[in-house]
DSSP file (Angstrom, degrees, kcal/mol; ACC not computed):
  #  RESIDUE AA STRUCTURE BP1 BP2  ACC     N-H-->O    O-->H-N    N-H-->O    O-->H-N    TCO  KAPPA ALPHA  PHI   PSI    X-CA   Y-CA   Z-CA
    1    1 A M              0   0    0      0, 0.0     2,-0.4     0, 0.0     0, 0.0   0.000 360.0 360.0 360.0 137.6  -26.3  -18.3  -14.3
    2    2 A I        -     0   0    0      1,-0.0     2,-0.2     4,-0.0     3,-0.0  -0.636 360.0-136.3 -81.8 134.1  -23.1  -16.2  -14.0
    3    3 A T     >  -     0   0    0     -2,-0.4     4,-2.2     1,-0.1     5,-0.1  -0.525  17.6-118.5 -90.1 158.2  -21.2  -15.7  -17.0
    4    4 A A  H  > S+     0   0    0      1,-0.2     4,-2.7     2,-0.2     5,-0.2   0.876 116.1  57.0 -61.0 -38.1  -17.4  -15.9  -17.2
    5    5 A D  H  > S+     0   0    0      2,-0.2     4,-2.3     1,-0.2    -1,-0.2   0.915 107.0  48.5 -53.6 -48.2  -17.3  -12.2  -18.3
    6    6 A Y  H  > S+     0   0    0      2,-0.2     4,-2.3     1,-0.2    -2,-0.2   0.930 111.4  51.2 -58.4 -51.3  -19.1  -11.2  -15.1
    7    7 A N  H  X S+     0   0    0     -4,-2.2     4,-1.5     1,-0.2    -2,-0.2   0.918 109.9  47.8 -64.5 -44.0  -16.8  -13.3  -13.0
    8    8 A E  H  X S+     0   0    0     -4,-2.7     4,-0.6     1,-0.2     3,-0.3   0.914 114.0  46.7 -60.3 -42.5  -13.7  -11.7  -14.6
    9    9 A R  H >< S+     0   0    0     -4,-2.3     3,-0.6     1,-0.2    -1,-0.2   0.849 107.7  57.7 -69.7 -31.3  -15.0   -8.2  -14.1
   10   10 A A  H 3< S+     0   0    0     -4,-2.3    -1,-0.2     1,-0.2    -2,-0.2   0.818 108.5  47.5 -62.7 -36.4  -16.0   -9.2  -10.4
   11   11 A L  H 3< S+     0   0    0     -4,-1.5    32,-0.5    -3,-0.3    -1,-0.2   0.558  92.6  97.4 -82.8 -11.4  -12.3  -10.0   -9.8
   12   12 A M  S << S-     0   0    0     -4,-0.6    30,-0.1    -3,-0.6     4,-0.1  -0.576  81.2-105.5 -85.1 139.7  -10.8   -6.9  -11.3
   13   13 A P        -     0   0    0      0, 0.0    70,-0.2     0, 0.0    69,-0.1  -0.224  20.0-125.9 -53.6 148.2   -9.8   -4.0   -9.2
   14   14 A R  S    S+     0   0    0     68,-2.8    72,-0.4    67,-0.1     2,-0.3   0.486  96.0  39.3 -77.6  -1.9  -12.0   -0.9   -9.2
   15   15 A I  S    S-     0   0    0     70,-0.2     2,-0.2    67,-0.1    70,-0.1  -0.996  81.8-127.1-141.3 146.1   -8.9    1.2  -10.2
   16   16 A S     >  -     0   0    0     -2,-0.3     4,-2.3     1,-0.1     5,-0.2  -0.508  26.0-111.4 -89.4 164.5   -6.0    0.5  -12.5
   17   17 A I  H  > S+     0   0    0      1,-0.2     4,-2.6     2,-0.2     5,-0.2   0.921 121.1  49.1 -56.0 -43.8   -2.3    0.8  -11.7
   18   18 A D  H  > S+     0   0    0      1,-0.2     4,-2.3     2,-0.2    -1,-0.2   0.926 110.6  49.0 -63.1 -47.3   -2.1    3.7  -14.0
   19   19 A E  H  > S+     0   0    0      1,-0.2     4,-1.6     2,-0.2    -1,-0.2   0.802 112.7  48.6 -63.2 -31.8   -5.1    5.5  -12.4
   20   20 A F  H  X S+     0   0    0     -4,-2.3     4,-2.5     2,-0.2    -1,-0.2   0.907 108.6  53.3 -71.1 -45.5   -3.6    4.9   -8.9
   21   21 A E  H  X S+     0   0    0     -4,-2.6     4,-3.0    -5,-0.2    -2,-0.2   0.927 110.2  47.9 -56.8 -45.1   -0.2    6.2  -10.0
   22   22 A E  H  X S+     0   0    0     -4,-2.3     4,-2.1     1,-0.2    -1,-0.2   0.920 109.4  53.9 -67.4 -40.6   -2.0    9.5  -11.3
   23   23 A L  H  X S+     0   0    0     -4,-1.6     4,-2.7     2,-0.2     5,-0.3   0.879 110.1  46.4 -61.0 -39.4   -3.9    9.8   -8.0
   24   24 A I  H  X S+     0   0    0     -4,-2.5     4,-3.0     3,-0.2    -2,-0.2   0.969 112.2  50.1 -68.5 -52.4   -0.7    9.6   -6.0
   25   25 A R  H  < S+     0   0    0     -4,-3.0    -2,-0.2     1,-0.2    -1,-0.2   0.858 119.2  38.3 -50.2 -37.5    1.1   12.2   -8.3
   26   26 A E  H  < S+     0   0    0     -4,-2.1    -1,-0.2    -5,-0.2    -2,-0.2   0.916 131.7  22.7 -81.9 -41.7   -1.8   14.6   -8.0
   27   27 A Q  H  < S+     0   0    0     -4,-2.7    -3,-0.2    -5,-0.2    -2,-0.2   0.702 132.6  27.1-108.9 -18.5   -2.8   14.2   -4.3
   28   28 A V    >X  +     0   0    0     -4,-3.0     3,-1.7    -5,-0.3     4,-0.8  -0.448  60.3 162.7-141.7  61.5    0.3   12.8   -2.5
   29   29 A P  H 3>  +     0   0    0      0, 0.0     4,-2.4     0, 0.0     3,-0.4   0.798  69.6  72.8 -58.1 -29.1    3.4   13.9   -4.4
   30   30 A F  H 3> S+     0   0    0      1,-0.2     4,-1.0     2,-0.2    -5,-0.1   0.895  95.1  51.3 -48.5 -42.2    5.5   13.2   -1.4
   31   31 A I  H <>>S+     0   0    0     -3,-1.7     5,-1.5     1,-0.2     4,-0.6   0.867 107.4  52.7 -64.6 -37.7    5.1    9.5   -2.1
   32   32 A T  H ><5S+     0   0    0     -4,-0.8     3,-0.9    -3,-0.4    -1,-0.2   0.868 104.6  57.0 -62.5 -42.0    6.2   10.1   -5.8
   33   33 A S  H 3<5S+     0   0    0     -4,-2.4    -1,-0.2     1,-0.2    -2,-0.2   0.778 102.2  55.1 -65.2 -24.7    9.3   11.8   -4.5
   34   34 A L  H 3<5S-     0   0    0     -4,-1.0    -1,-0.2    -3,-0.4    -2,-0.2   0.666 114.7-119.4 -80.5 -14.9   10.3    8.7   -2.5
   35   35 A G  T <<5 +     0   0    0     -3,-0.9    16,-0.5    -4,-0.6    -3,-0.2   0.648  52.1 164.0  90.2  12.0   10.1    6.6   -5.7
   36   36 A A  E   < -A   50   0A   0     -5,-1.5     2,-0.4    14,-0.2    -1,-0.2  -0.401  14.3-172.0 -70.1 139.4    7.3    4.2   -4.6
   37   37 A R  E     -A   49   0A   0     12,-2.9    12,-3.0    -2,-0.1     2,-0.6  -0.999  25.4-123.9-138.7 137.0    5.7    2.5   -7.5
   38   38 A L  E     +A   48   0A   0     -2,-0.4    10,-0.2    10,-0.2     3,-0.1  -0.665  30.9 175.2 -79.7 118.7    2.6    0.2   -7.6
   39   39 A E  E     +     0   0A   0      8,-2.6     2,-0.3    -2,-0.6     9,-0.2   0.823  62.0  11.5 -89.5 -37.7    3.7   -3.2   -9.0
   40   40 A A  E     -A   47   0A   0      7,-1.7     7,-1.9   -23,-0.1     2,-0.4  -0.990  56.5-169.7-146.2 152.9    0.6   -5.2   -8.7
   41   41 A L  E     +A   46   0A   0     -2,-0.3     5,-0.2     5,-0.2     2,-0.2  -0.964  12.3 165.2-147.9 126.4   -3.0   -4.7   -7.8
   42   42 A G  E >   -A   45   0A   0      3,-2.3     3,-1.1    -2,-0.4     2,-1.0  -0.656  57.8 -64.5-125.4 178.4   -5.7   -7.3   -7.1
   43   43 A K  T 3  S-     0   0    0    -32,-0.5    71,-0.1     1,-0.3    40,-0.1  -0.622 126.1 -10.1 -65.4 101.8   -9.1   -7.1   -5.5
   44   44 A G  T 3  S+     0   0    0     -2,-1.0    70,-2.3    35,-0.4     2,-0.3   0.639 123.9  91.5  73.9  19.1   -8.2   -5.9   -2.0
   45   45 A T  E <   +AB  42 113A   0     -3,-1.1    -3,-2.3    68,-0.2     2,-0.3  -0.977  45.9 174.9-139.3 156.8   -4.4   -6.5   -2.4
   46   46 A A  E     -AB  41 112A   0     66,-1.6    66,-3.5    -2,-0.3     2,-0.4  -0.970  16.2-155.6-159.4 149.4   -1.5   -4.3   -3.6
   47   47 A T  E     -AB  40 111A   0     -7,-1.9    -8,-2.6    -2,-0.3    -7,-1.7  -0.995  15.2-173.4-134.2 124.8    2.2   -4.6   -3.9
   48   48 A V  E     -AB  38 110A   0     62,-2.7    62,-2.8    -2,-0.4     2,-0.4  -0.956   5.7-159.2-119.9 134.0    4.3   -1.5   -3.9
   49   49 A R  E     -AB  37 109A   0    -12,-3.0   -12,-2.9    -2,-0.4     2,-0.4  -0.891   5.3-172.4-112.5 144.2    8.2   -1.3   -4.5
   50   50 A M  E     -AB  36 108A   0     58,-2.7    58,-2.8    -2,-0.4     2,-0.2  -0.978  22.5-130.6-137.0 122.6   10.5    1.5   -3.5
   51   51 A A        -     0   0    0    -16,-0.5    56,-0.2    -2,-0.4     2,-0.1  -0.458  33.1-103.8 -68.0 136.7   14.1    1.6   -4.7
   52   52 A G        -     0   0    0     -2,-0.2    55,-0.1     2,-0.0    -1,-0.1  -0.351  39.4-172.2 -67.0 141.8   16.7    2.2   -1.9
   53   53 A K    >   -     0   0    0     53,-0.2     3,-2.4     1,-0.1     4,-0.4  -0.989  33.4-124.2-135.6 143.0   18.2    5.6   -1.8
   54   54 A P  G >  S+     0   0    0      0, 0.0     3,-1.7     0, 0.0    -1,-0.1   0.845 110.9  62.9 -54.0 -35.6   21.1    6.9    0.4
   55   55 A E  G 3  S+     0   0    0      1,-0.3    -3,-0.0    -3,-0.0     0, 0.0   0.616  91.3  67.3 -65.9 -13.0   18.8    9.6    1.9
   56   56 A F  G <  S+     0   0    0     -3,-2.4     8,-3.3     7,-0.1    -1,-0.3   0.651  83.4 101.2 -77.9 -16.3   16.6    6.8    3.4
   57   57 A L  E <   -F   63   0B   0     -3,-1.7     6,-0.2    -4,-0.4     3,-0.1  -0.398  51.9-165.7 -84.2 145.9   19.5    5.8    5.8
   58   58 A R  E >>  -F   62   0B   0      4,-3.2     3,-1.5     1,-0.2     4,-0.7  -0.594  50.5 -57.4-110.1 178.2   19.7    6.6    9.4
   59   59 A P  T 34 S+     0   0    0      0, 0.0     3,-0.2     0, 0.0    -1,-0.2  -0.284 128.4  41.5 -58.1 142.6   22.8    6.3   11.6
   60   60 A G  T 34 S-     0   0    0      1,-0.1     3,-0.1    -3,-0.1    -3,-0.0   0.438 121.9 -93.2  93.5  -1.3   23.9    2.7   11.5
   61   61 A E  T <4 S+     0   0    0     -3,-1.5    44,-0.5     1,-0.2     2,-0.3   0.849  87.3 126.6  60.2  36.6   23.3    2.4    7.7
   62   62 A T  E  <  -FG  58 104B   0     -4,-0.7    -4,-3.2    -3,-0.2    -1,-0.2  -0.918  70.0 -89.0-122.2 155.3   19.8    1.0    8.0
   63   63 A V  E     -F   57   0B   0     40,-2.9    -6,-0.2    -2,-0.3    -7,-0.1  -0.345  48.1-107.1 -63.2 133.2   16.6    2.4    6.4
   64   64 A N     >  -     0   0    0     -8,-3.3     4,-1.1     1,-0.1     3,-0.5  -0.291  22.3-125.9 -55.6 139.5   14.7    5.1    8.5
   65   65 A G  H  > S+     0   0    0      1,-0.2     4,-2.5     2,-0.2     3,-0.5   0.898 107.4  63.7 -57.0 -43.1   11.4    3.8   10.1
   66   66 A P  H  > S+     0   0    0      0, 0.0     4,-2.6     0, 0.0    -1,-0.2   0.859 100.2  53.0 -56.4 -35.4    9.4    6.7    8.5
   67   67 A V  H  > S+     0   0    0     -3,-0.5     4,-2.2     2,-0.2    -2,-0.2   0.892 110.0  45.7 -61.9 -41.7   10.3    5.3    5.1
   68   68 A L  H  X S+     0   0    0     -4,-1.1     4,-2.1    -3,-0.5    -1,-0.2   0.851 112.8  54.2 -73.5 -34.9    9.0    1.8    5.9
   69   69 A F  H  X S+     0   0    0     -4,-2.5     4,-2.2     2,-0.2    -2,-0.2   0.924 109.4  45.2 -67.5 -45.5    5.9    3.5    7.4
   70   70 A A  H  X S+     0   0    0     -4,-2.6     4,-2.7    -5,-0.2     5,-0.3   0.913 113.1  51.5 -64.6 -42.0    5.1    5.5    4.2
   71   71 A L  H  X S+     0   0    0     -4,-2.2     4,-1.8     1,-0.2    -2,-0.2   0.913 111.9  45.0 -63.6 -43.5    5.7    2.4    2.1
   72   72 A A  H  X S+     0   0    0     -4,-2.1     4,-2.2     1,-0.2    -1,-0.2   0.897 113.5  50.8 -63.3 -41.6    3.3    0.3    4.1
   73   73 A D  H  X S+     0   0    0     -4,-2.2     4,-2.7     1,-0.2    -2,-0.2   0.924 110.4  48.4 -68.1 -41.9    0.7    3.2    4.2
   74   74 A V  H  X S+     0   0    0     -4,-2.7     4,-2.5     1,-0.2    -1,-0.2   0.894 111.1  52.1 -67.6 -33.3    0.8    3.7    0.3
   75   75 A A  H  X S+     0   0    0     -4,-1.8     4,-1.7    -5,-0.3    -1,-0.2   0.924 111.2  45.1 -68.0 -41.7    0.4   -0.1   -0.2
   76   76 A M  H  X S+     0   0    0     -4,-2.2     4,-2.5     2,-0.2    -2,-0.2   0.916 111.4  54.5 -68.3 -41.9   -2.6   -0.3    2.1
   77   77 A Y  H  X S+     0   0    0     -4,-2.7     4,-2.6     1,-0.2    -2,-0.2   0.929 107.3  50.4 -47.5 -51.1   -4.1    2.8    0.4
   78   78 A A  H  X S+     0   0    0     -4,-2.5     4,-1.7     1,-0.2    -1,-0.2   0.880 108.3  51.9 -58.2 -40.8   -3.7    1.1   -3.0
   79   79 A A  H  X S+     0   0    0     -4,-1.7     4,-0.7     2,-0.2   -35,-0.4   0.896 109.8  49.6 -68.8 -34.9   -5.5   -2.0   -1.7
   80   80 A V  H >X S+     0   0    0     -4,-2.5     3,-1.6     1,-0.2     4,-1.3   0.964 110.6  50.2 -60.9 -51.7   -8.4    0.2   -0.4
   81   81 A M  H 3X S+     0   0    0     -4,-2.6     4,-2.5     1,-0.3    -2,-0.2   0.797  99.3  66.3 -54.7 -32.1   -8.6    1.9   -3.8
   82   82 A S  H 3< S+     0   0    0     -4,-1.7   -68,-2.8     1,-0.2    -1,-0.3   0.769 112.7  32.5 -64.4 -27.0   -8.7   -1.5   -5.5
   83   83 A L  H << S+     0   0    0     -3,-1.6    -1,-0.2    -4,-0.7    -2,-0.2   0.684 129.5  32.0-109.9 -13.7  -12.2   -2.1   -3.9
   84   84 A I  H  < S-     0   0    0     -4,-1.3    -3,-0.2     1,-0.3    -2,-0.2   0.523  98.5-133.2-112.2 -15.6  -13.7    1.3   -3.7
   85   85 A G     <  -     0   0    0     -4,-2.5    -1,-0.3    -5,-0.3     2,-0.3  -0.327  59.4 -14.2  84.9-174.8  -12.2    2.9   -6.8
   86   86 A R        +     0   0    0    -72,-0.4     2,-0.3    -2,-0.1   -66,-0.0  -0.449  69.4 157.7 -63.3 121.7  -10.7    6.4   -6.8
   87   87 A S    >   -     0   0    0     -2,-0.3     3,-1.2     3,-0.1    -2,-0.1  -0.808  25.9-170.0-152.3 105.0  -11.6    8.3   -3.7
   88   88 A E  T 3  S+     0   0    0     -2,-0.3    -1,-0.1     1,-0.3    -2,-0.0   0.747  87.6  59.3 -63.9 -24.5   -9.4   11.2   -2.6
   89   89 A M  T 3  S+     0   0    0      2,-0.1     2,-0.5    59,-0.0    -1,-0.3   0.523  75.6 102.3 -91.0  -1.8  -11.3   11.5    0.7
   90   90 A A    <   +     0   0    0     -3,-1.2     2,-0.3    57,-0.1    57,-0.2  -0.662  57.2 170.6 -73.5 126.3  -10.5    7.9    1.9
   91   91 A M  E     -C  146   0A   0     55,-1.9    55,-3.0    -2,-0.5     2,-0.4  -0.934  40.4 -92.1-141.9 165.7   -7.7    8.4    4.4
   92   92 A T  E     +C  145   0A   0     -2,-0.3    53,-0.3    53,-0.3     3,-0.1  -0.603  35.6 172.5 -75.9 127.5   -5.6    6.7    7.0
   93   93 A S  E    S+     0   0A   0     51,-2.8     2,-0.3    -2,-0.4    52,-0.2   0.572  70.4   8.5-106.8 -15.5   -7.2    7.0   10.4
   94   94 A N  E     +C  144   0A   0     50,-1.8    50,-3.1     2,-0.0     2,-0.4  -0.894  61.0 176.1-161.3 134.0   -4.9    4.7   12.3
   95   95 A L  E     -C  143   0A   0     -2,-0.3     2,-0.4    48,-0.2    48,-0.2  -0.940   4.7-173.7-144.5 124.0   -1.7    2.9   11.4
   96   96 A N  E     -C  142   0A   0     46,-2.7    46,-2.5    -2,-0.4     2,-0.4  -0.937   7.2-170.3-114.0 136.2    0.5    0.8   13.6
   97   97 A I  E     -C  141   0A   0     -2,-0.4     2,-0.6    44,-0.2    44,-0.2  -0.974  14.2-158.7-131.7 140.5    3.8   -0.6   12.6
   98   98 A N  E     -C  140   0A   0     42,-3.3    42,-2.0    -2,-0.4     2,-0.8  -0.942  15.2-147.2-109.5 124.8    6.2   -3.1   14.1
   99   99 A F  E     -C  139   0A   0     -2,-0.6    40,-0.3    40,-0.2    39,-0.1  -0.771  19.3-179.7 -87.0 118.7    9.8   -2.9   12.9
  100  100 A L        -     0   0    0     38,-2.0    39,-0.2    -2,-0.8    -1,-0.2   0.814  60.9  -1.5 -94.4 -31.0   11.0   -6.4   12.9
  101  101 A R  S    S-     0   0    0     37,-1.3    -1,-0.3    35,-0.0    32,-0.0  -0.964  77.6-103.6-156.4 146.6   14.6   -6.2   11.8
  102  102 A P        -     0   0    0      0, 0.0   -38,-0.1     0, 0.0    37,-0.1  -0.615  37.4-147.1 -77.6 117.5   16.8   -3.2   10.6
  103  103 A P        -     0   0    0      0, 0.0   -40,-2.9     0, 0.0     3,-0.1  -0.712   4.3-139.7 -90.1 134.1   17.1   -3.3    6.8
  104  104 A P  B     -G   62   0B   0      0, 0.0    28,-0.3     0, 0.0   -42,-0.2  -0.304  51.4 -62.4 -72.2 171.3   20.2   -2.1    5.1
  105  105 A M  S    S+     0   0    0    -44,-0.5     2,-0.3    26,-0.1   -54,-0.0  -0.269  88.3 101.8 -58.9 139.4   19.8    0.0    1.9
  106  106 A G  S    S-     0   0    0     -3,-0.1   -53,-0.2   -56,-0.1   -56,-0.0  -0.911  76.3 -45.3 164.9 174.8   18.2   -1.9   -0.9
  107  107 A D        -     0   0    0     -2,-0.3    24,-2.8   -56,-0.2    25,-0.4  -0.357  52.6-151.5 -64.8 146.9   14.8   -2.2   -2.6
  108  108 A L  E     -BD  50 130A   0    -58,-2.8   -58,-2.7    22,-0.2     2,-0.4  -0.929   7.5-163.1-124.4 147.0   11.9   -2.5   -0.4
  109  109 A L  E     -BD  49 129A   0     20,-2.5    20,-3.4    -2,-0.4     2,-0.5  -0.993   1.3-163.7-131.7 123.2    8.6   -4.2   -1.2
  110  110 A A  E     -BD  48 128A   0    -62,-2.8   -62,-2.7    -2,-0.4     2,-0.5  -0.960   1.1-167.0-113.0 129.8    5.2   -3.8    0.7
  111  111 A E  E     -BD  47 127A   0     16,-2.8    16,-2.0    -2,-0.5     2,-0.3  -0.950  14.4-173.9-111.0 120.6    2.5   -6.4    0.2
  112  112 A A  E     -BD  46 126A   0    -66,-3.5   -66,-1.6    -2,-0.5     2,-0.3  -0.770   6.1-177.1-111.6 155.6   -0.9   -5.2    1.6
  113  113 A K  E     -BD  45 125A   0     12,-2.3    12,-2.3    -2,-0.3     2,-0.3  -0.980  29.2-112.7-151.0 148.8   -4.2   -7.0    1.9
  114  114 A M  E     + D   0 124A   0    -70,-2.3    10,-0.2    -2,-0.3     3,-0.1  -0.560  25.5 178.7 -80.4 135.7   -7.6   -6.1    3.0
  115  115 A I  E    S-     0   0A   0      8,-3.4     2,-0.3     1,-0.3     9,-0.2   0.745  73.6  -1.7-104.9 -40.8   -8.8   -7.8    6.2
  116  116 A K  E     - D   0 123A   0      7,-2.1     7,-2.7     2,-0.0     2,-0.6  -0.910  55.0-162.1-153.5 128.6  -12.2   -6.2    6.4
  117  117 A L  E     + D   0 122A   0     -2,-0.3     5,-0.2     5,-0.2     2,-0.1  -0.927  23.2 172.6-106.7 115.3  -14.1   -3.6    4.3
  118  118 A G        -     0   0    0      3,-3.0    -2,-0.0    -2,-0.6     0, 0.0  -0.290  48.2 -91.3-108.7-165.8  -17.0   -2.0    6.2
  119  119 A K  S    S+     0   0    0     -2,-0.1    33,-0.1     1,-0.1    32,-0.1   0.851 121.7  11.3 -79.4 -33.7  -19.3    0.9    5.3
  120  120 A R  S    S+     0   0    0      1,-0.2    27,-3.0    26,-0.1     2,-0.3   0.582 127.6  44.5-120.8 -15.4  -17.2    3.6    6.9
  121  121 A L  E     - E   0 146A   0     25,-0.2    -3,-3.0     2,-0.0     2,-0.4  -0.955  54.4-159.4-133.8 151.4  -13.9    1.8    7.7
  122  122 A A  E     -DE 117 145A   0     23,-1.9    23,-3.1    -2,-0.3     2,-0.4  -1.000  10.3-156.9-128.6 131.0  -11.4   -0.5    6.1
  123  123 A V  E     +DE 116 144A   0     -7,-2.7    -8,-3.4    -2,-0.4    -7,-2.1  -0.918  23.4 162.1-111.5 133.6   -8.9   -2.6    8.0
  124  124 A L  E     -DE 114 143A   0     19,-2.6    19,-2.6    -2,-0.4     2,-0.3  -0.898  25.9-146.2-142.5 166.9   -5.8   -3.9    6.3
  125  125 A E  E     -DE 113 142A   0    -12,-2.3   -12,-2.3    -2,-0.3     2,-0.3  -0.971   9.9-165.6-132.0 157.2   -2.3   -5.2    7.0
  126  126 A A  E     -DE 112 141A   0     15,-2.6    15,-3.1    -2,-0.3     2,-0.4  -0.998   6.9-156.4-138.7 140.2    1.0   -4.8    5.1
  127  127 A T  E     -DE 111 140A   0    -16,-2.0   -16,-2.8    -2,-0.3     2,-0.5  -0.972  13.3-151.7-114.2 137.9    4.2   -6.7    5.3
  128  128 A V  E     -DE 110 139A   0     11,-2.6    10,-3.5    -2,-0.4    11,-1.3  -0.904  14.0-177.1-109.4 125.3    7.4   -5.0    4.2
  129  129 A F  E     -DE 109 137A   0    -20,-3.4   -20,-2.5    -2,-0.5     2,-0.4  -0.822  14.6-144.6-118.1 163.2   10.3   -6.9    2.9
  130  130 A S  E >   -DE 108 133A   0      6,-0.6     3,-2.2     3,-0.5   -22,-0.2  -0.981  16.9-135.6-127.8 137.8   13.8   -5.7    1.8
  131  131 A K  T 3  S+     0   0    0    -24,-2.8   -23,-0.1    -2,-0.4    -1,-0.1   0.746 107.6  59.0 -58.6 -22.4   15.8   -7.2   -1.1
  132  132 A T  T 3  S+     0   0    0    -25,-0.4     2,-0.6   -28,-0.3    -1,-0.3   0.555  99.8  59.1 -86.5 -10.4   18.8   -7.2    1.1
  133  133 A V  E <  S- E   0 130A   0     -3,-2.2    -3,-0.5     3,-0.1     3,-0.3  -0.910  93.1-131.5-127.8 101.0   17.1   -9.4    3.8
  134  134 A E  E    S-     0   0A   0     -2,-0.6    -3,-0.1     1,-0.2    -2,-0.1  -0.330  70.0 -29.2 -63.7 115.0   16.2  -12.7    2.1
  135  135 A G  E    S+     0   0A   0     -2,-0.3    -1,-0.2     1,-0.1    -4,-0.1   0.212 106.8 109.9  76.2 -16.6   12.6  -13.9    2.7
  136  136 A E  E     -     0   0A   0     -3,-0.3    -6,-0.6    -6,-0.2    -1,-0.1  -0.780  69.3-120.9 -99.5 134.6   12.2  -12.3    6.2
  137  137 A P  E     - E   0 129A   0      0, 0.0    -8,-0.2     0, 0.0     3,-0.1  -0.438  13.9-160.4 -72.9 146.8    9.9   -9.4    6.6
  138  138 A V  E    S+     0   0A   0    -10,-3.5   -38,-2.0     1,-0.3   -37,-1.3   0.604  73.6   8.0-100.3 -15.8   11.4   -6.2    8.0
  139  139 A A  E     -CE  99 128A   0    -11,-1.3   -11,-2.6   -40,-0.3     2,-0.4  -0.983  56.0-157.4-157.5 155.4    8.1   -4.6    9.2
  140  140 A H  E     -CE  98 127A   0    -42,-2.0   -42,-3.3    -2,-0.3     2,-0.3  -0.989  16.8-174.1-136.2 132.9    4.5   -5.4    9.6
  141  141 A A  E     -CE  97 126A   0    -15,-3.1   -15,-2.6    -2,-0.4     2,-0.4  -0.891  14.8-160.3-128.4 154.5    1.8   -2.8    9.8
  142  142 A T  E     -CE  96 125A   0    -46,-2.5   -46,-2.7    -2,-0.3     2,-0.3  -0.972  21.0-174.7-124.9 142.6   -2.0   -2.8   10.5
  143  143 A G  E     -CE  95 124A   0    -19,-2.6   -19,-2.6    -2,-0.4     2,-0.5  -0.990  21.5-153.5-141.8 152.8   -4.0    0.2    9.3
  144  144 A T  E     -CE  94 123A   0    -50,-3.1   -51,-2.8    -2,-0.3   -50,-1.8  -0.987  17.4-163.5-120.6 132.9   -7.5    1.5    9.5
  145  145 A Y  E     -CE  92 122A   0    -23,-3.1   -23,-1.9    -2,-0.5     2,-0.4  -0.948  14.5-133.6-119.5 136.5   -8.7    3.8    6.7
  146  146 A S  E     -CE  91 121A   0    -55,-3.0   -55,-1.9    -2,-0.4   -25,-0.2  -0.709  21.5-151.5 -84.3 134.5  -11.8    6.1    6.9
  147  147 A L        -     0   0    0    -27,-3.0   -57,-0.1    -2,-0.4     5,-0.1  -0.879  12.6-121.3-113.5 140.3  -14.0    5.9    4.0
  148  148 A P    >   -     0   0    0      0, 0.0     3,-1.7     0, 0.0     4,-0.3  -0.431  33.1-110.3 -75.0 155.5  -16.3    8.7    2.6
  149  149 A P  G >  S+     0   0    0      0, 0.0     3,-0.9     0, 0.0    -2,-0.0   0.793 114.5  55.2 -50.9 -38.7  -20.0    7.8    2.4
  150  150 A E  G >  S+     0   0    0      1,-0.2     3,-1.2     2,-0.1    -3,-0.0   0.620  85.9  83.4 -71.1 -15.7  -20.1    7.8   -1.3
  151  151 A S  G <  S+     0   0    0     -3,-1.7    -1,-0.2     1,-0.3   -31,-0.1   0.652  88.5  50.6 -71.4 -15.6  -17.4    5.3   -1.6
  152  152 A R  G <         0   0    0     -3,-0.9    -1,-0.3    -4,-0.3    -2,-0.1   0.090 360.0 360.0-110.6  25.2  -19.7    2.1   -1.0
  153  153 A K    <         0   0    0     -3,-1.2    -1,-0.2   -69,-0.1    -2,-0.1   0.493 360.0 360.0 -78.9 360.0  -22.4    2.8   -3.5
């Protein structure tokens, strides 16, 4: 019989929000400089928020594509870490993004979820929303992450 304690542990991410934030500060300080913050972490899911900054704007007063790309990437990376634990050598091997509408400056939110976790690769998707565009996504990304051999033990 499976106990309630086991079920709770089975549903918990293999890395905490604080541990992930530490990993990003140490290994990917560029993301920290953007102001990205992990808000929520579940088993195979992650939500990352980034406050709008004037330096994110491109001509036309909309957020630059590379900012949306970085936000989607870090959210998917967090979702990977939630299943395999801290692993500096897990990395993006492919990321495709569709920019759906131009977001004006404002807070951005990326919601990522695992589609498939294999032995060597993880496939995910992330949807990016803007506080300034009610309810409609501003970008959708799919990503593949290469996993180091020791990550699936």
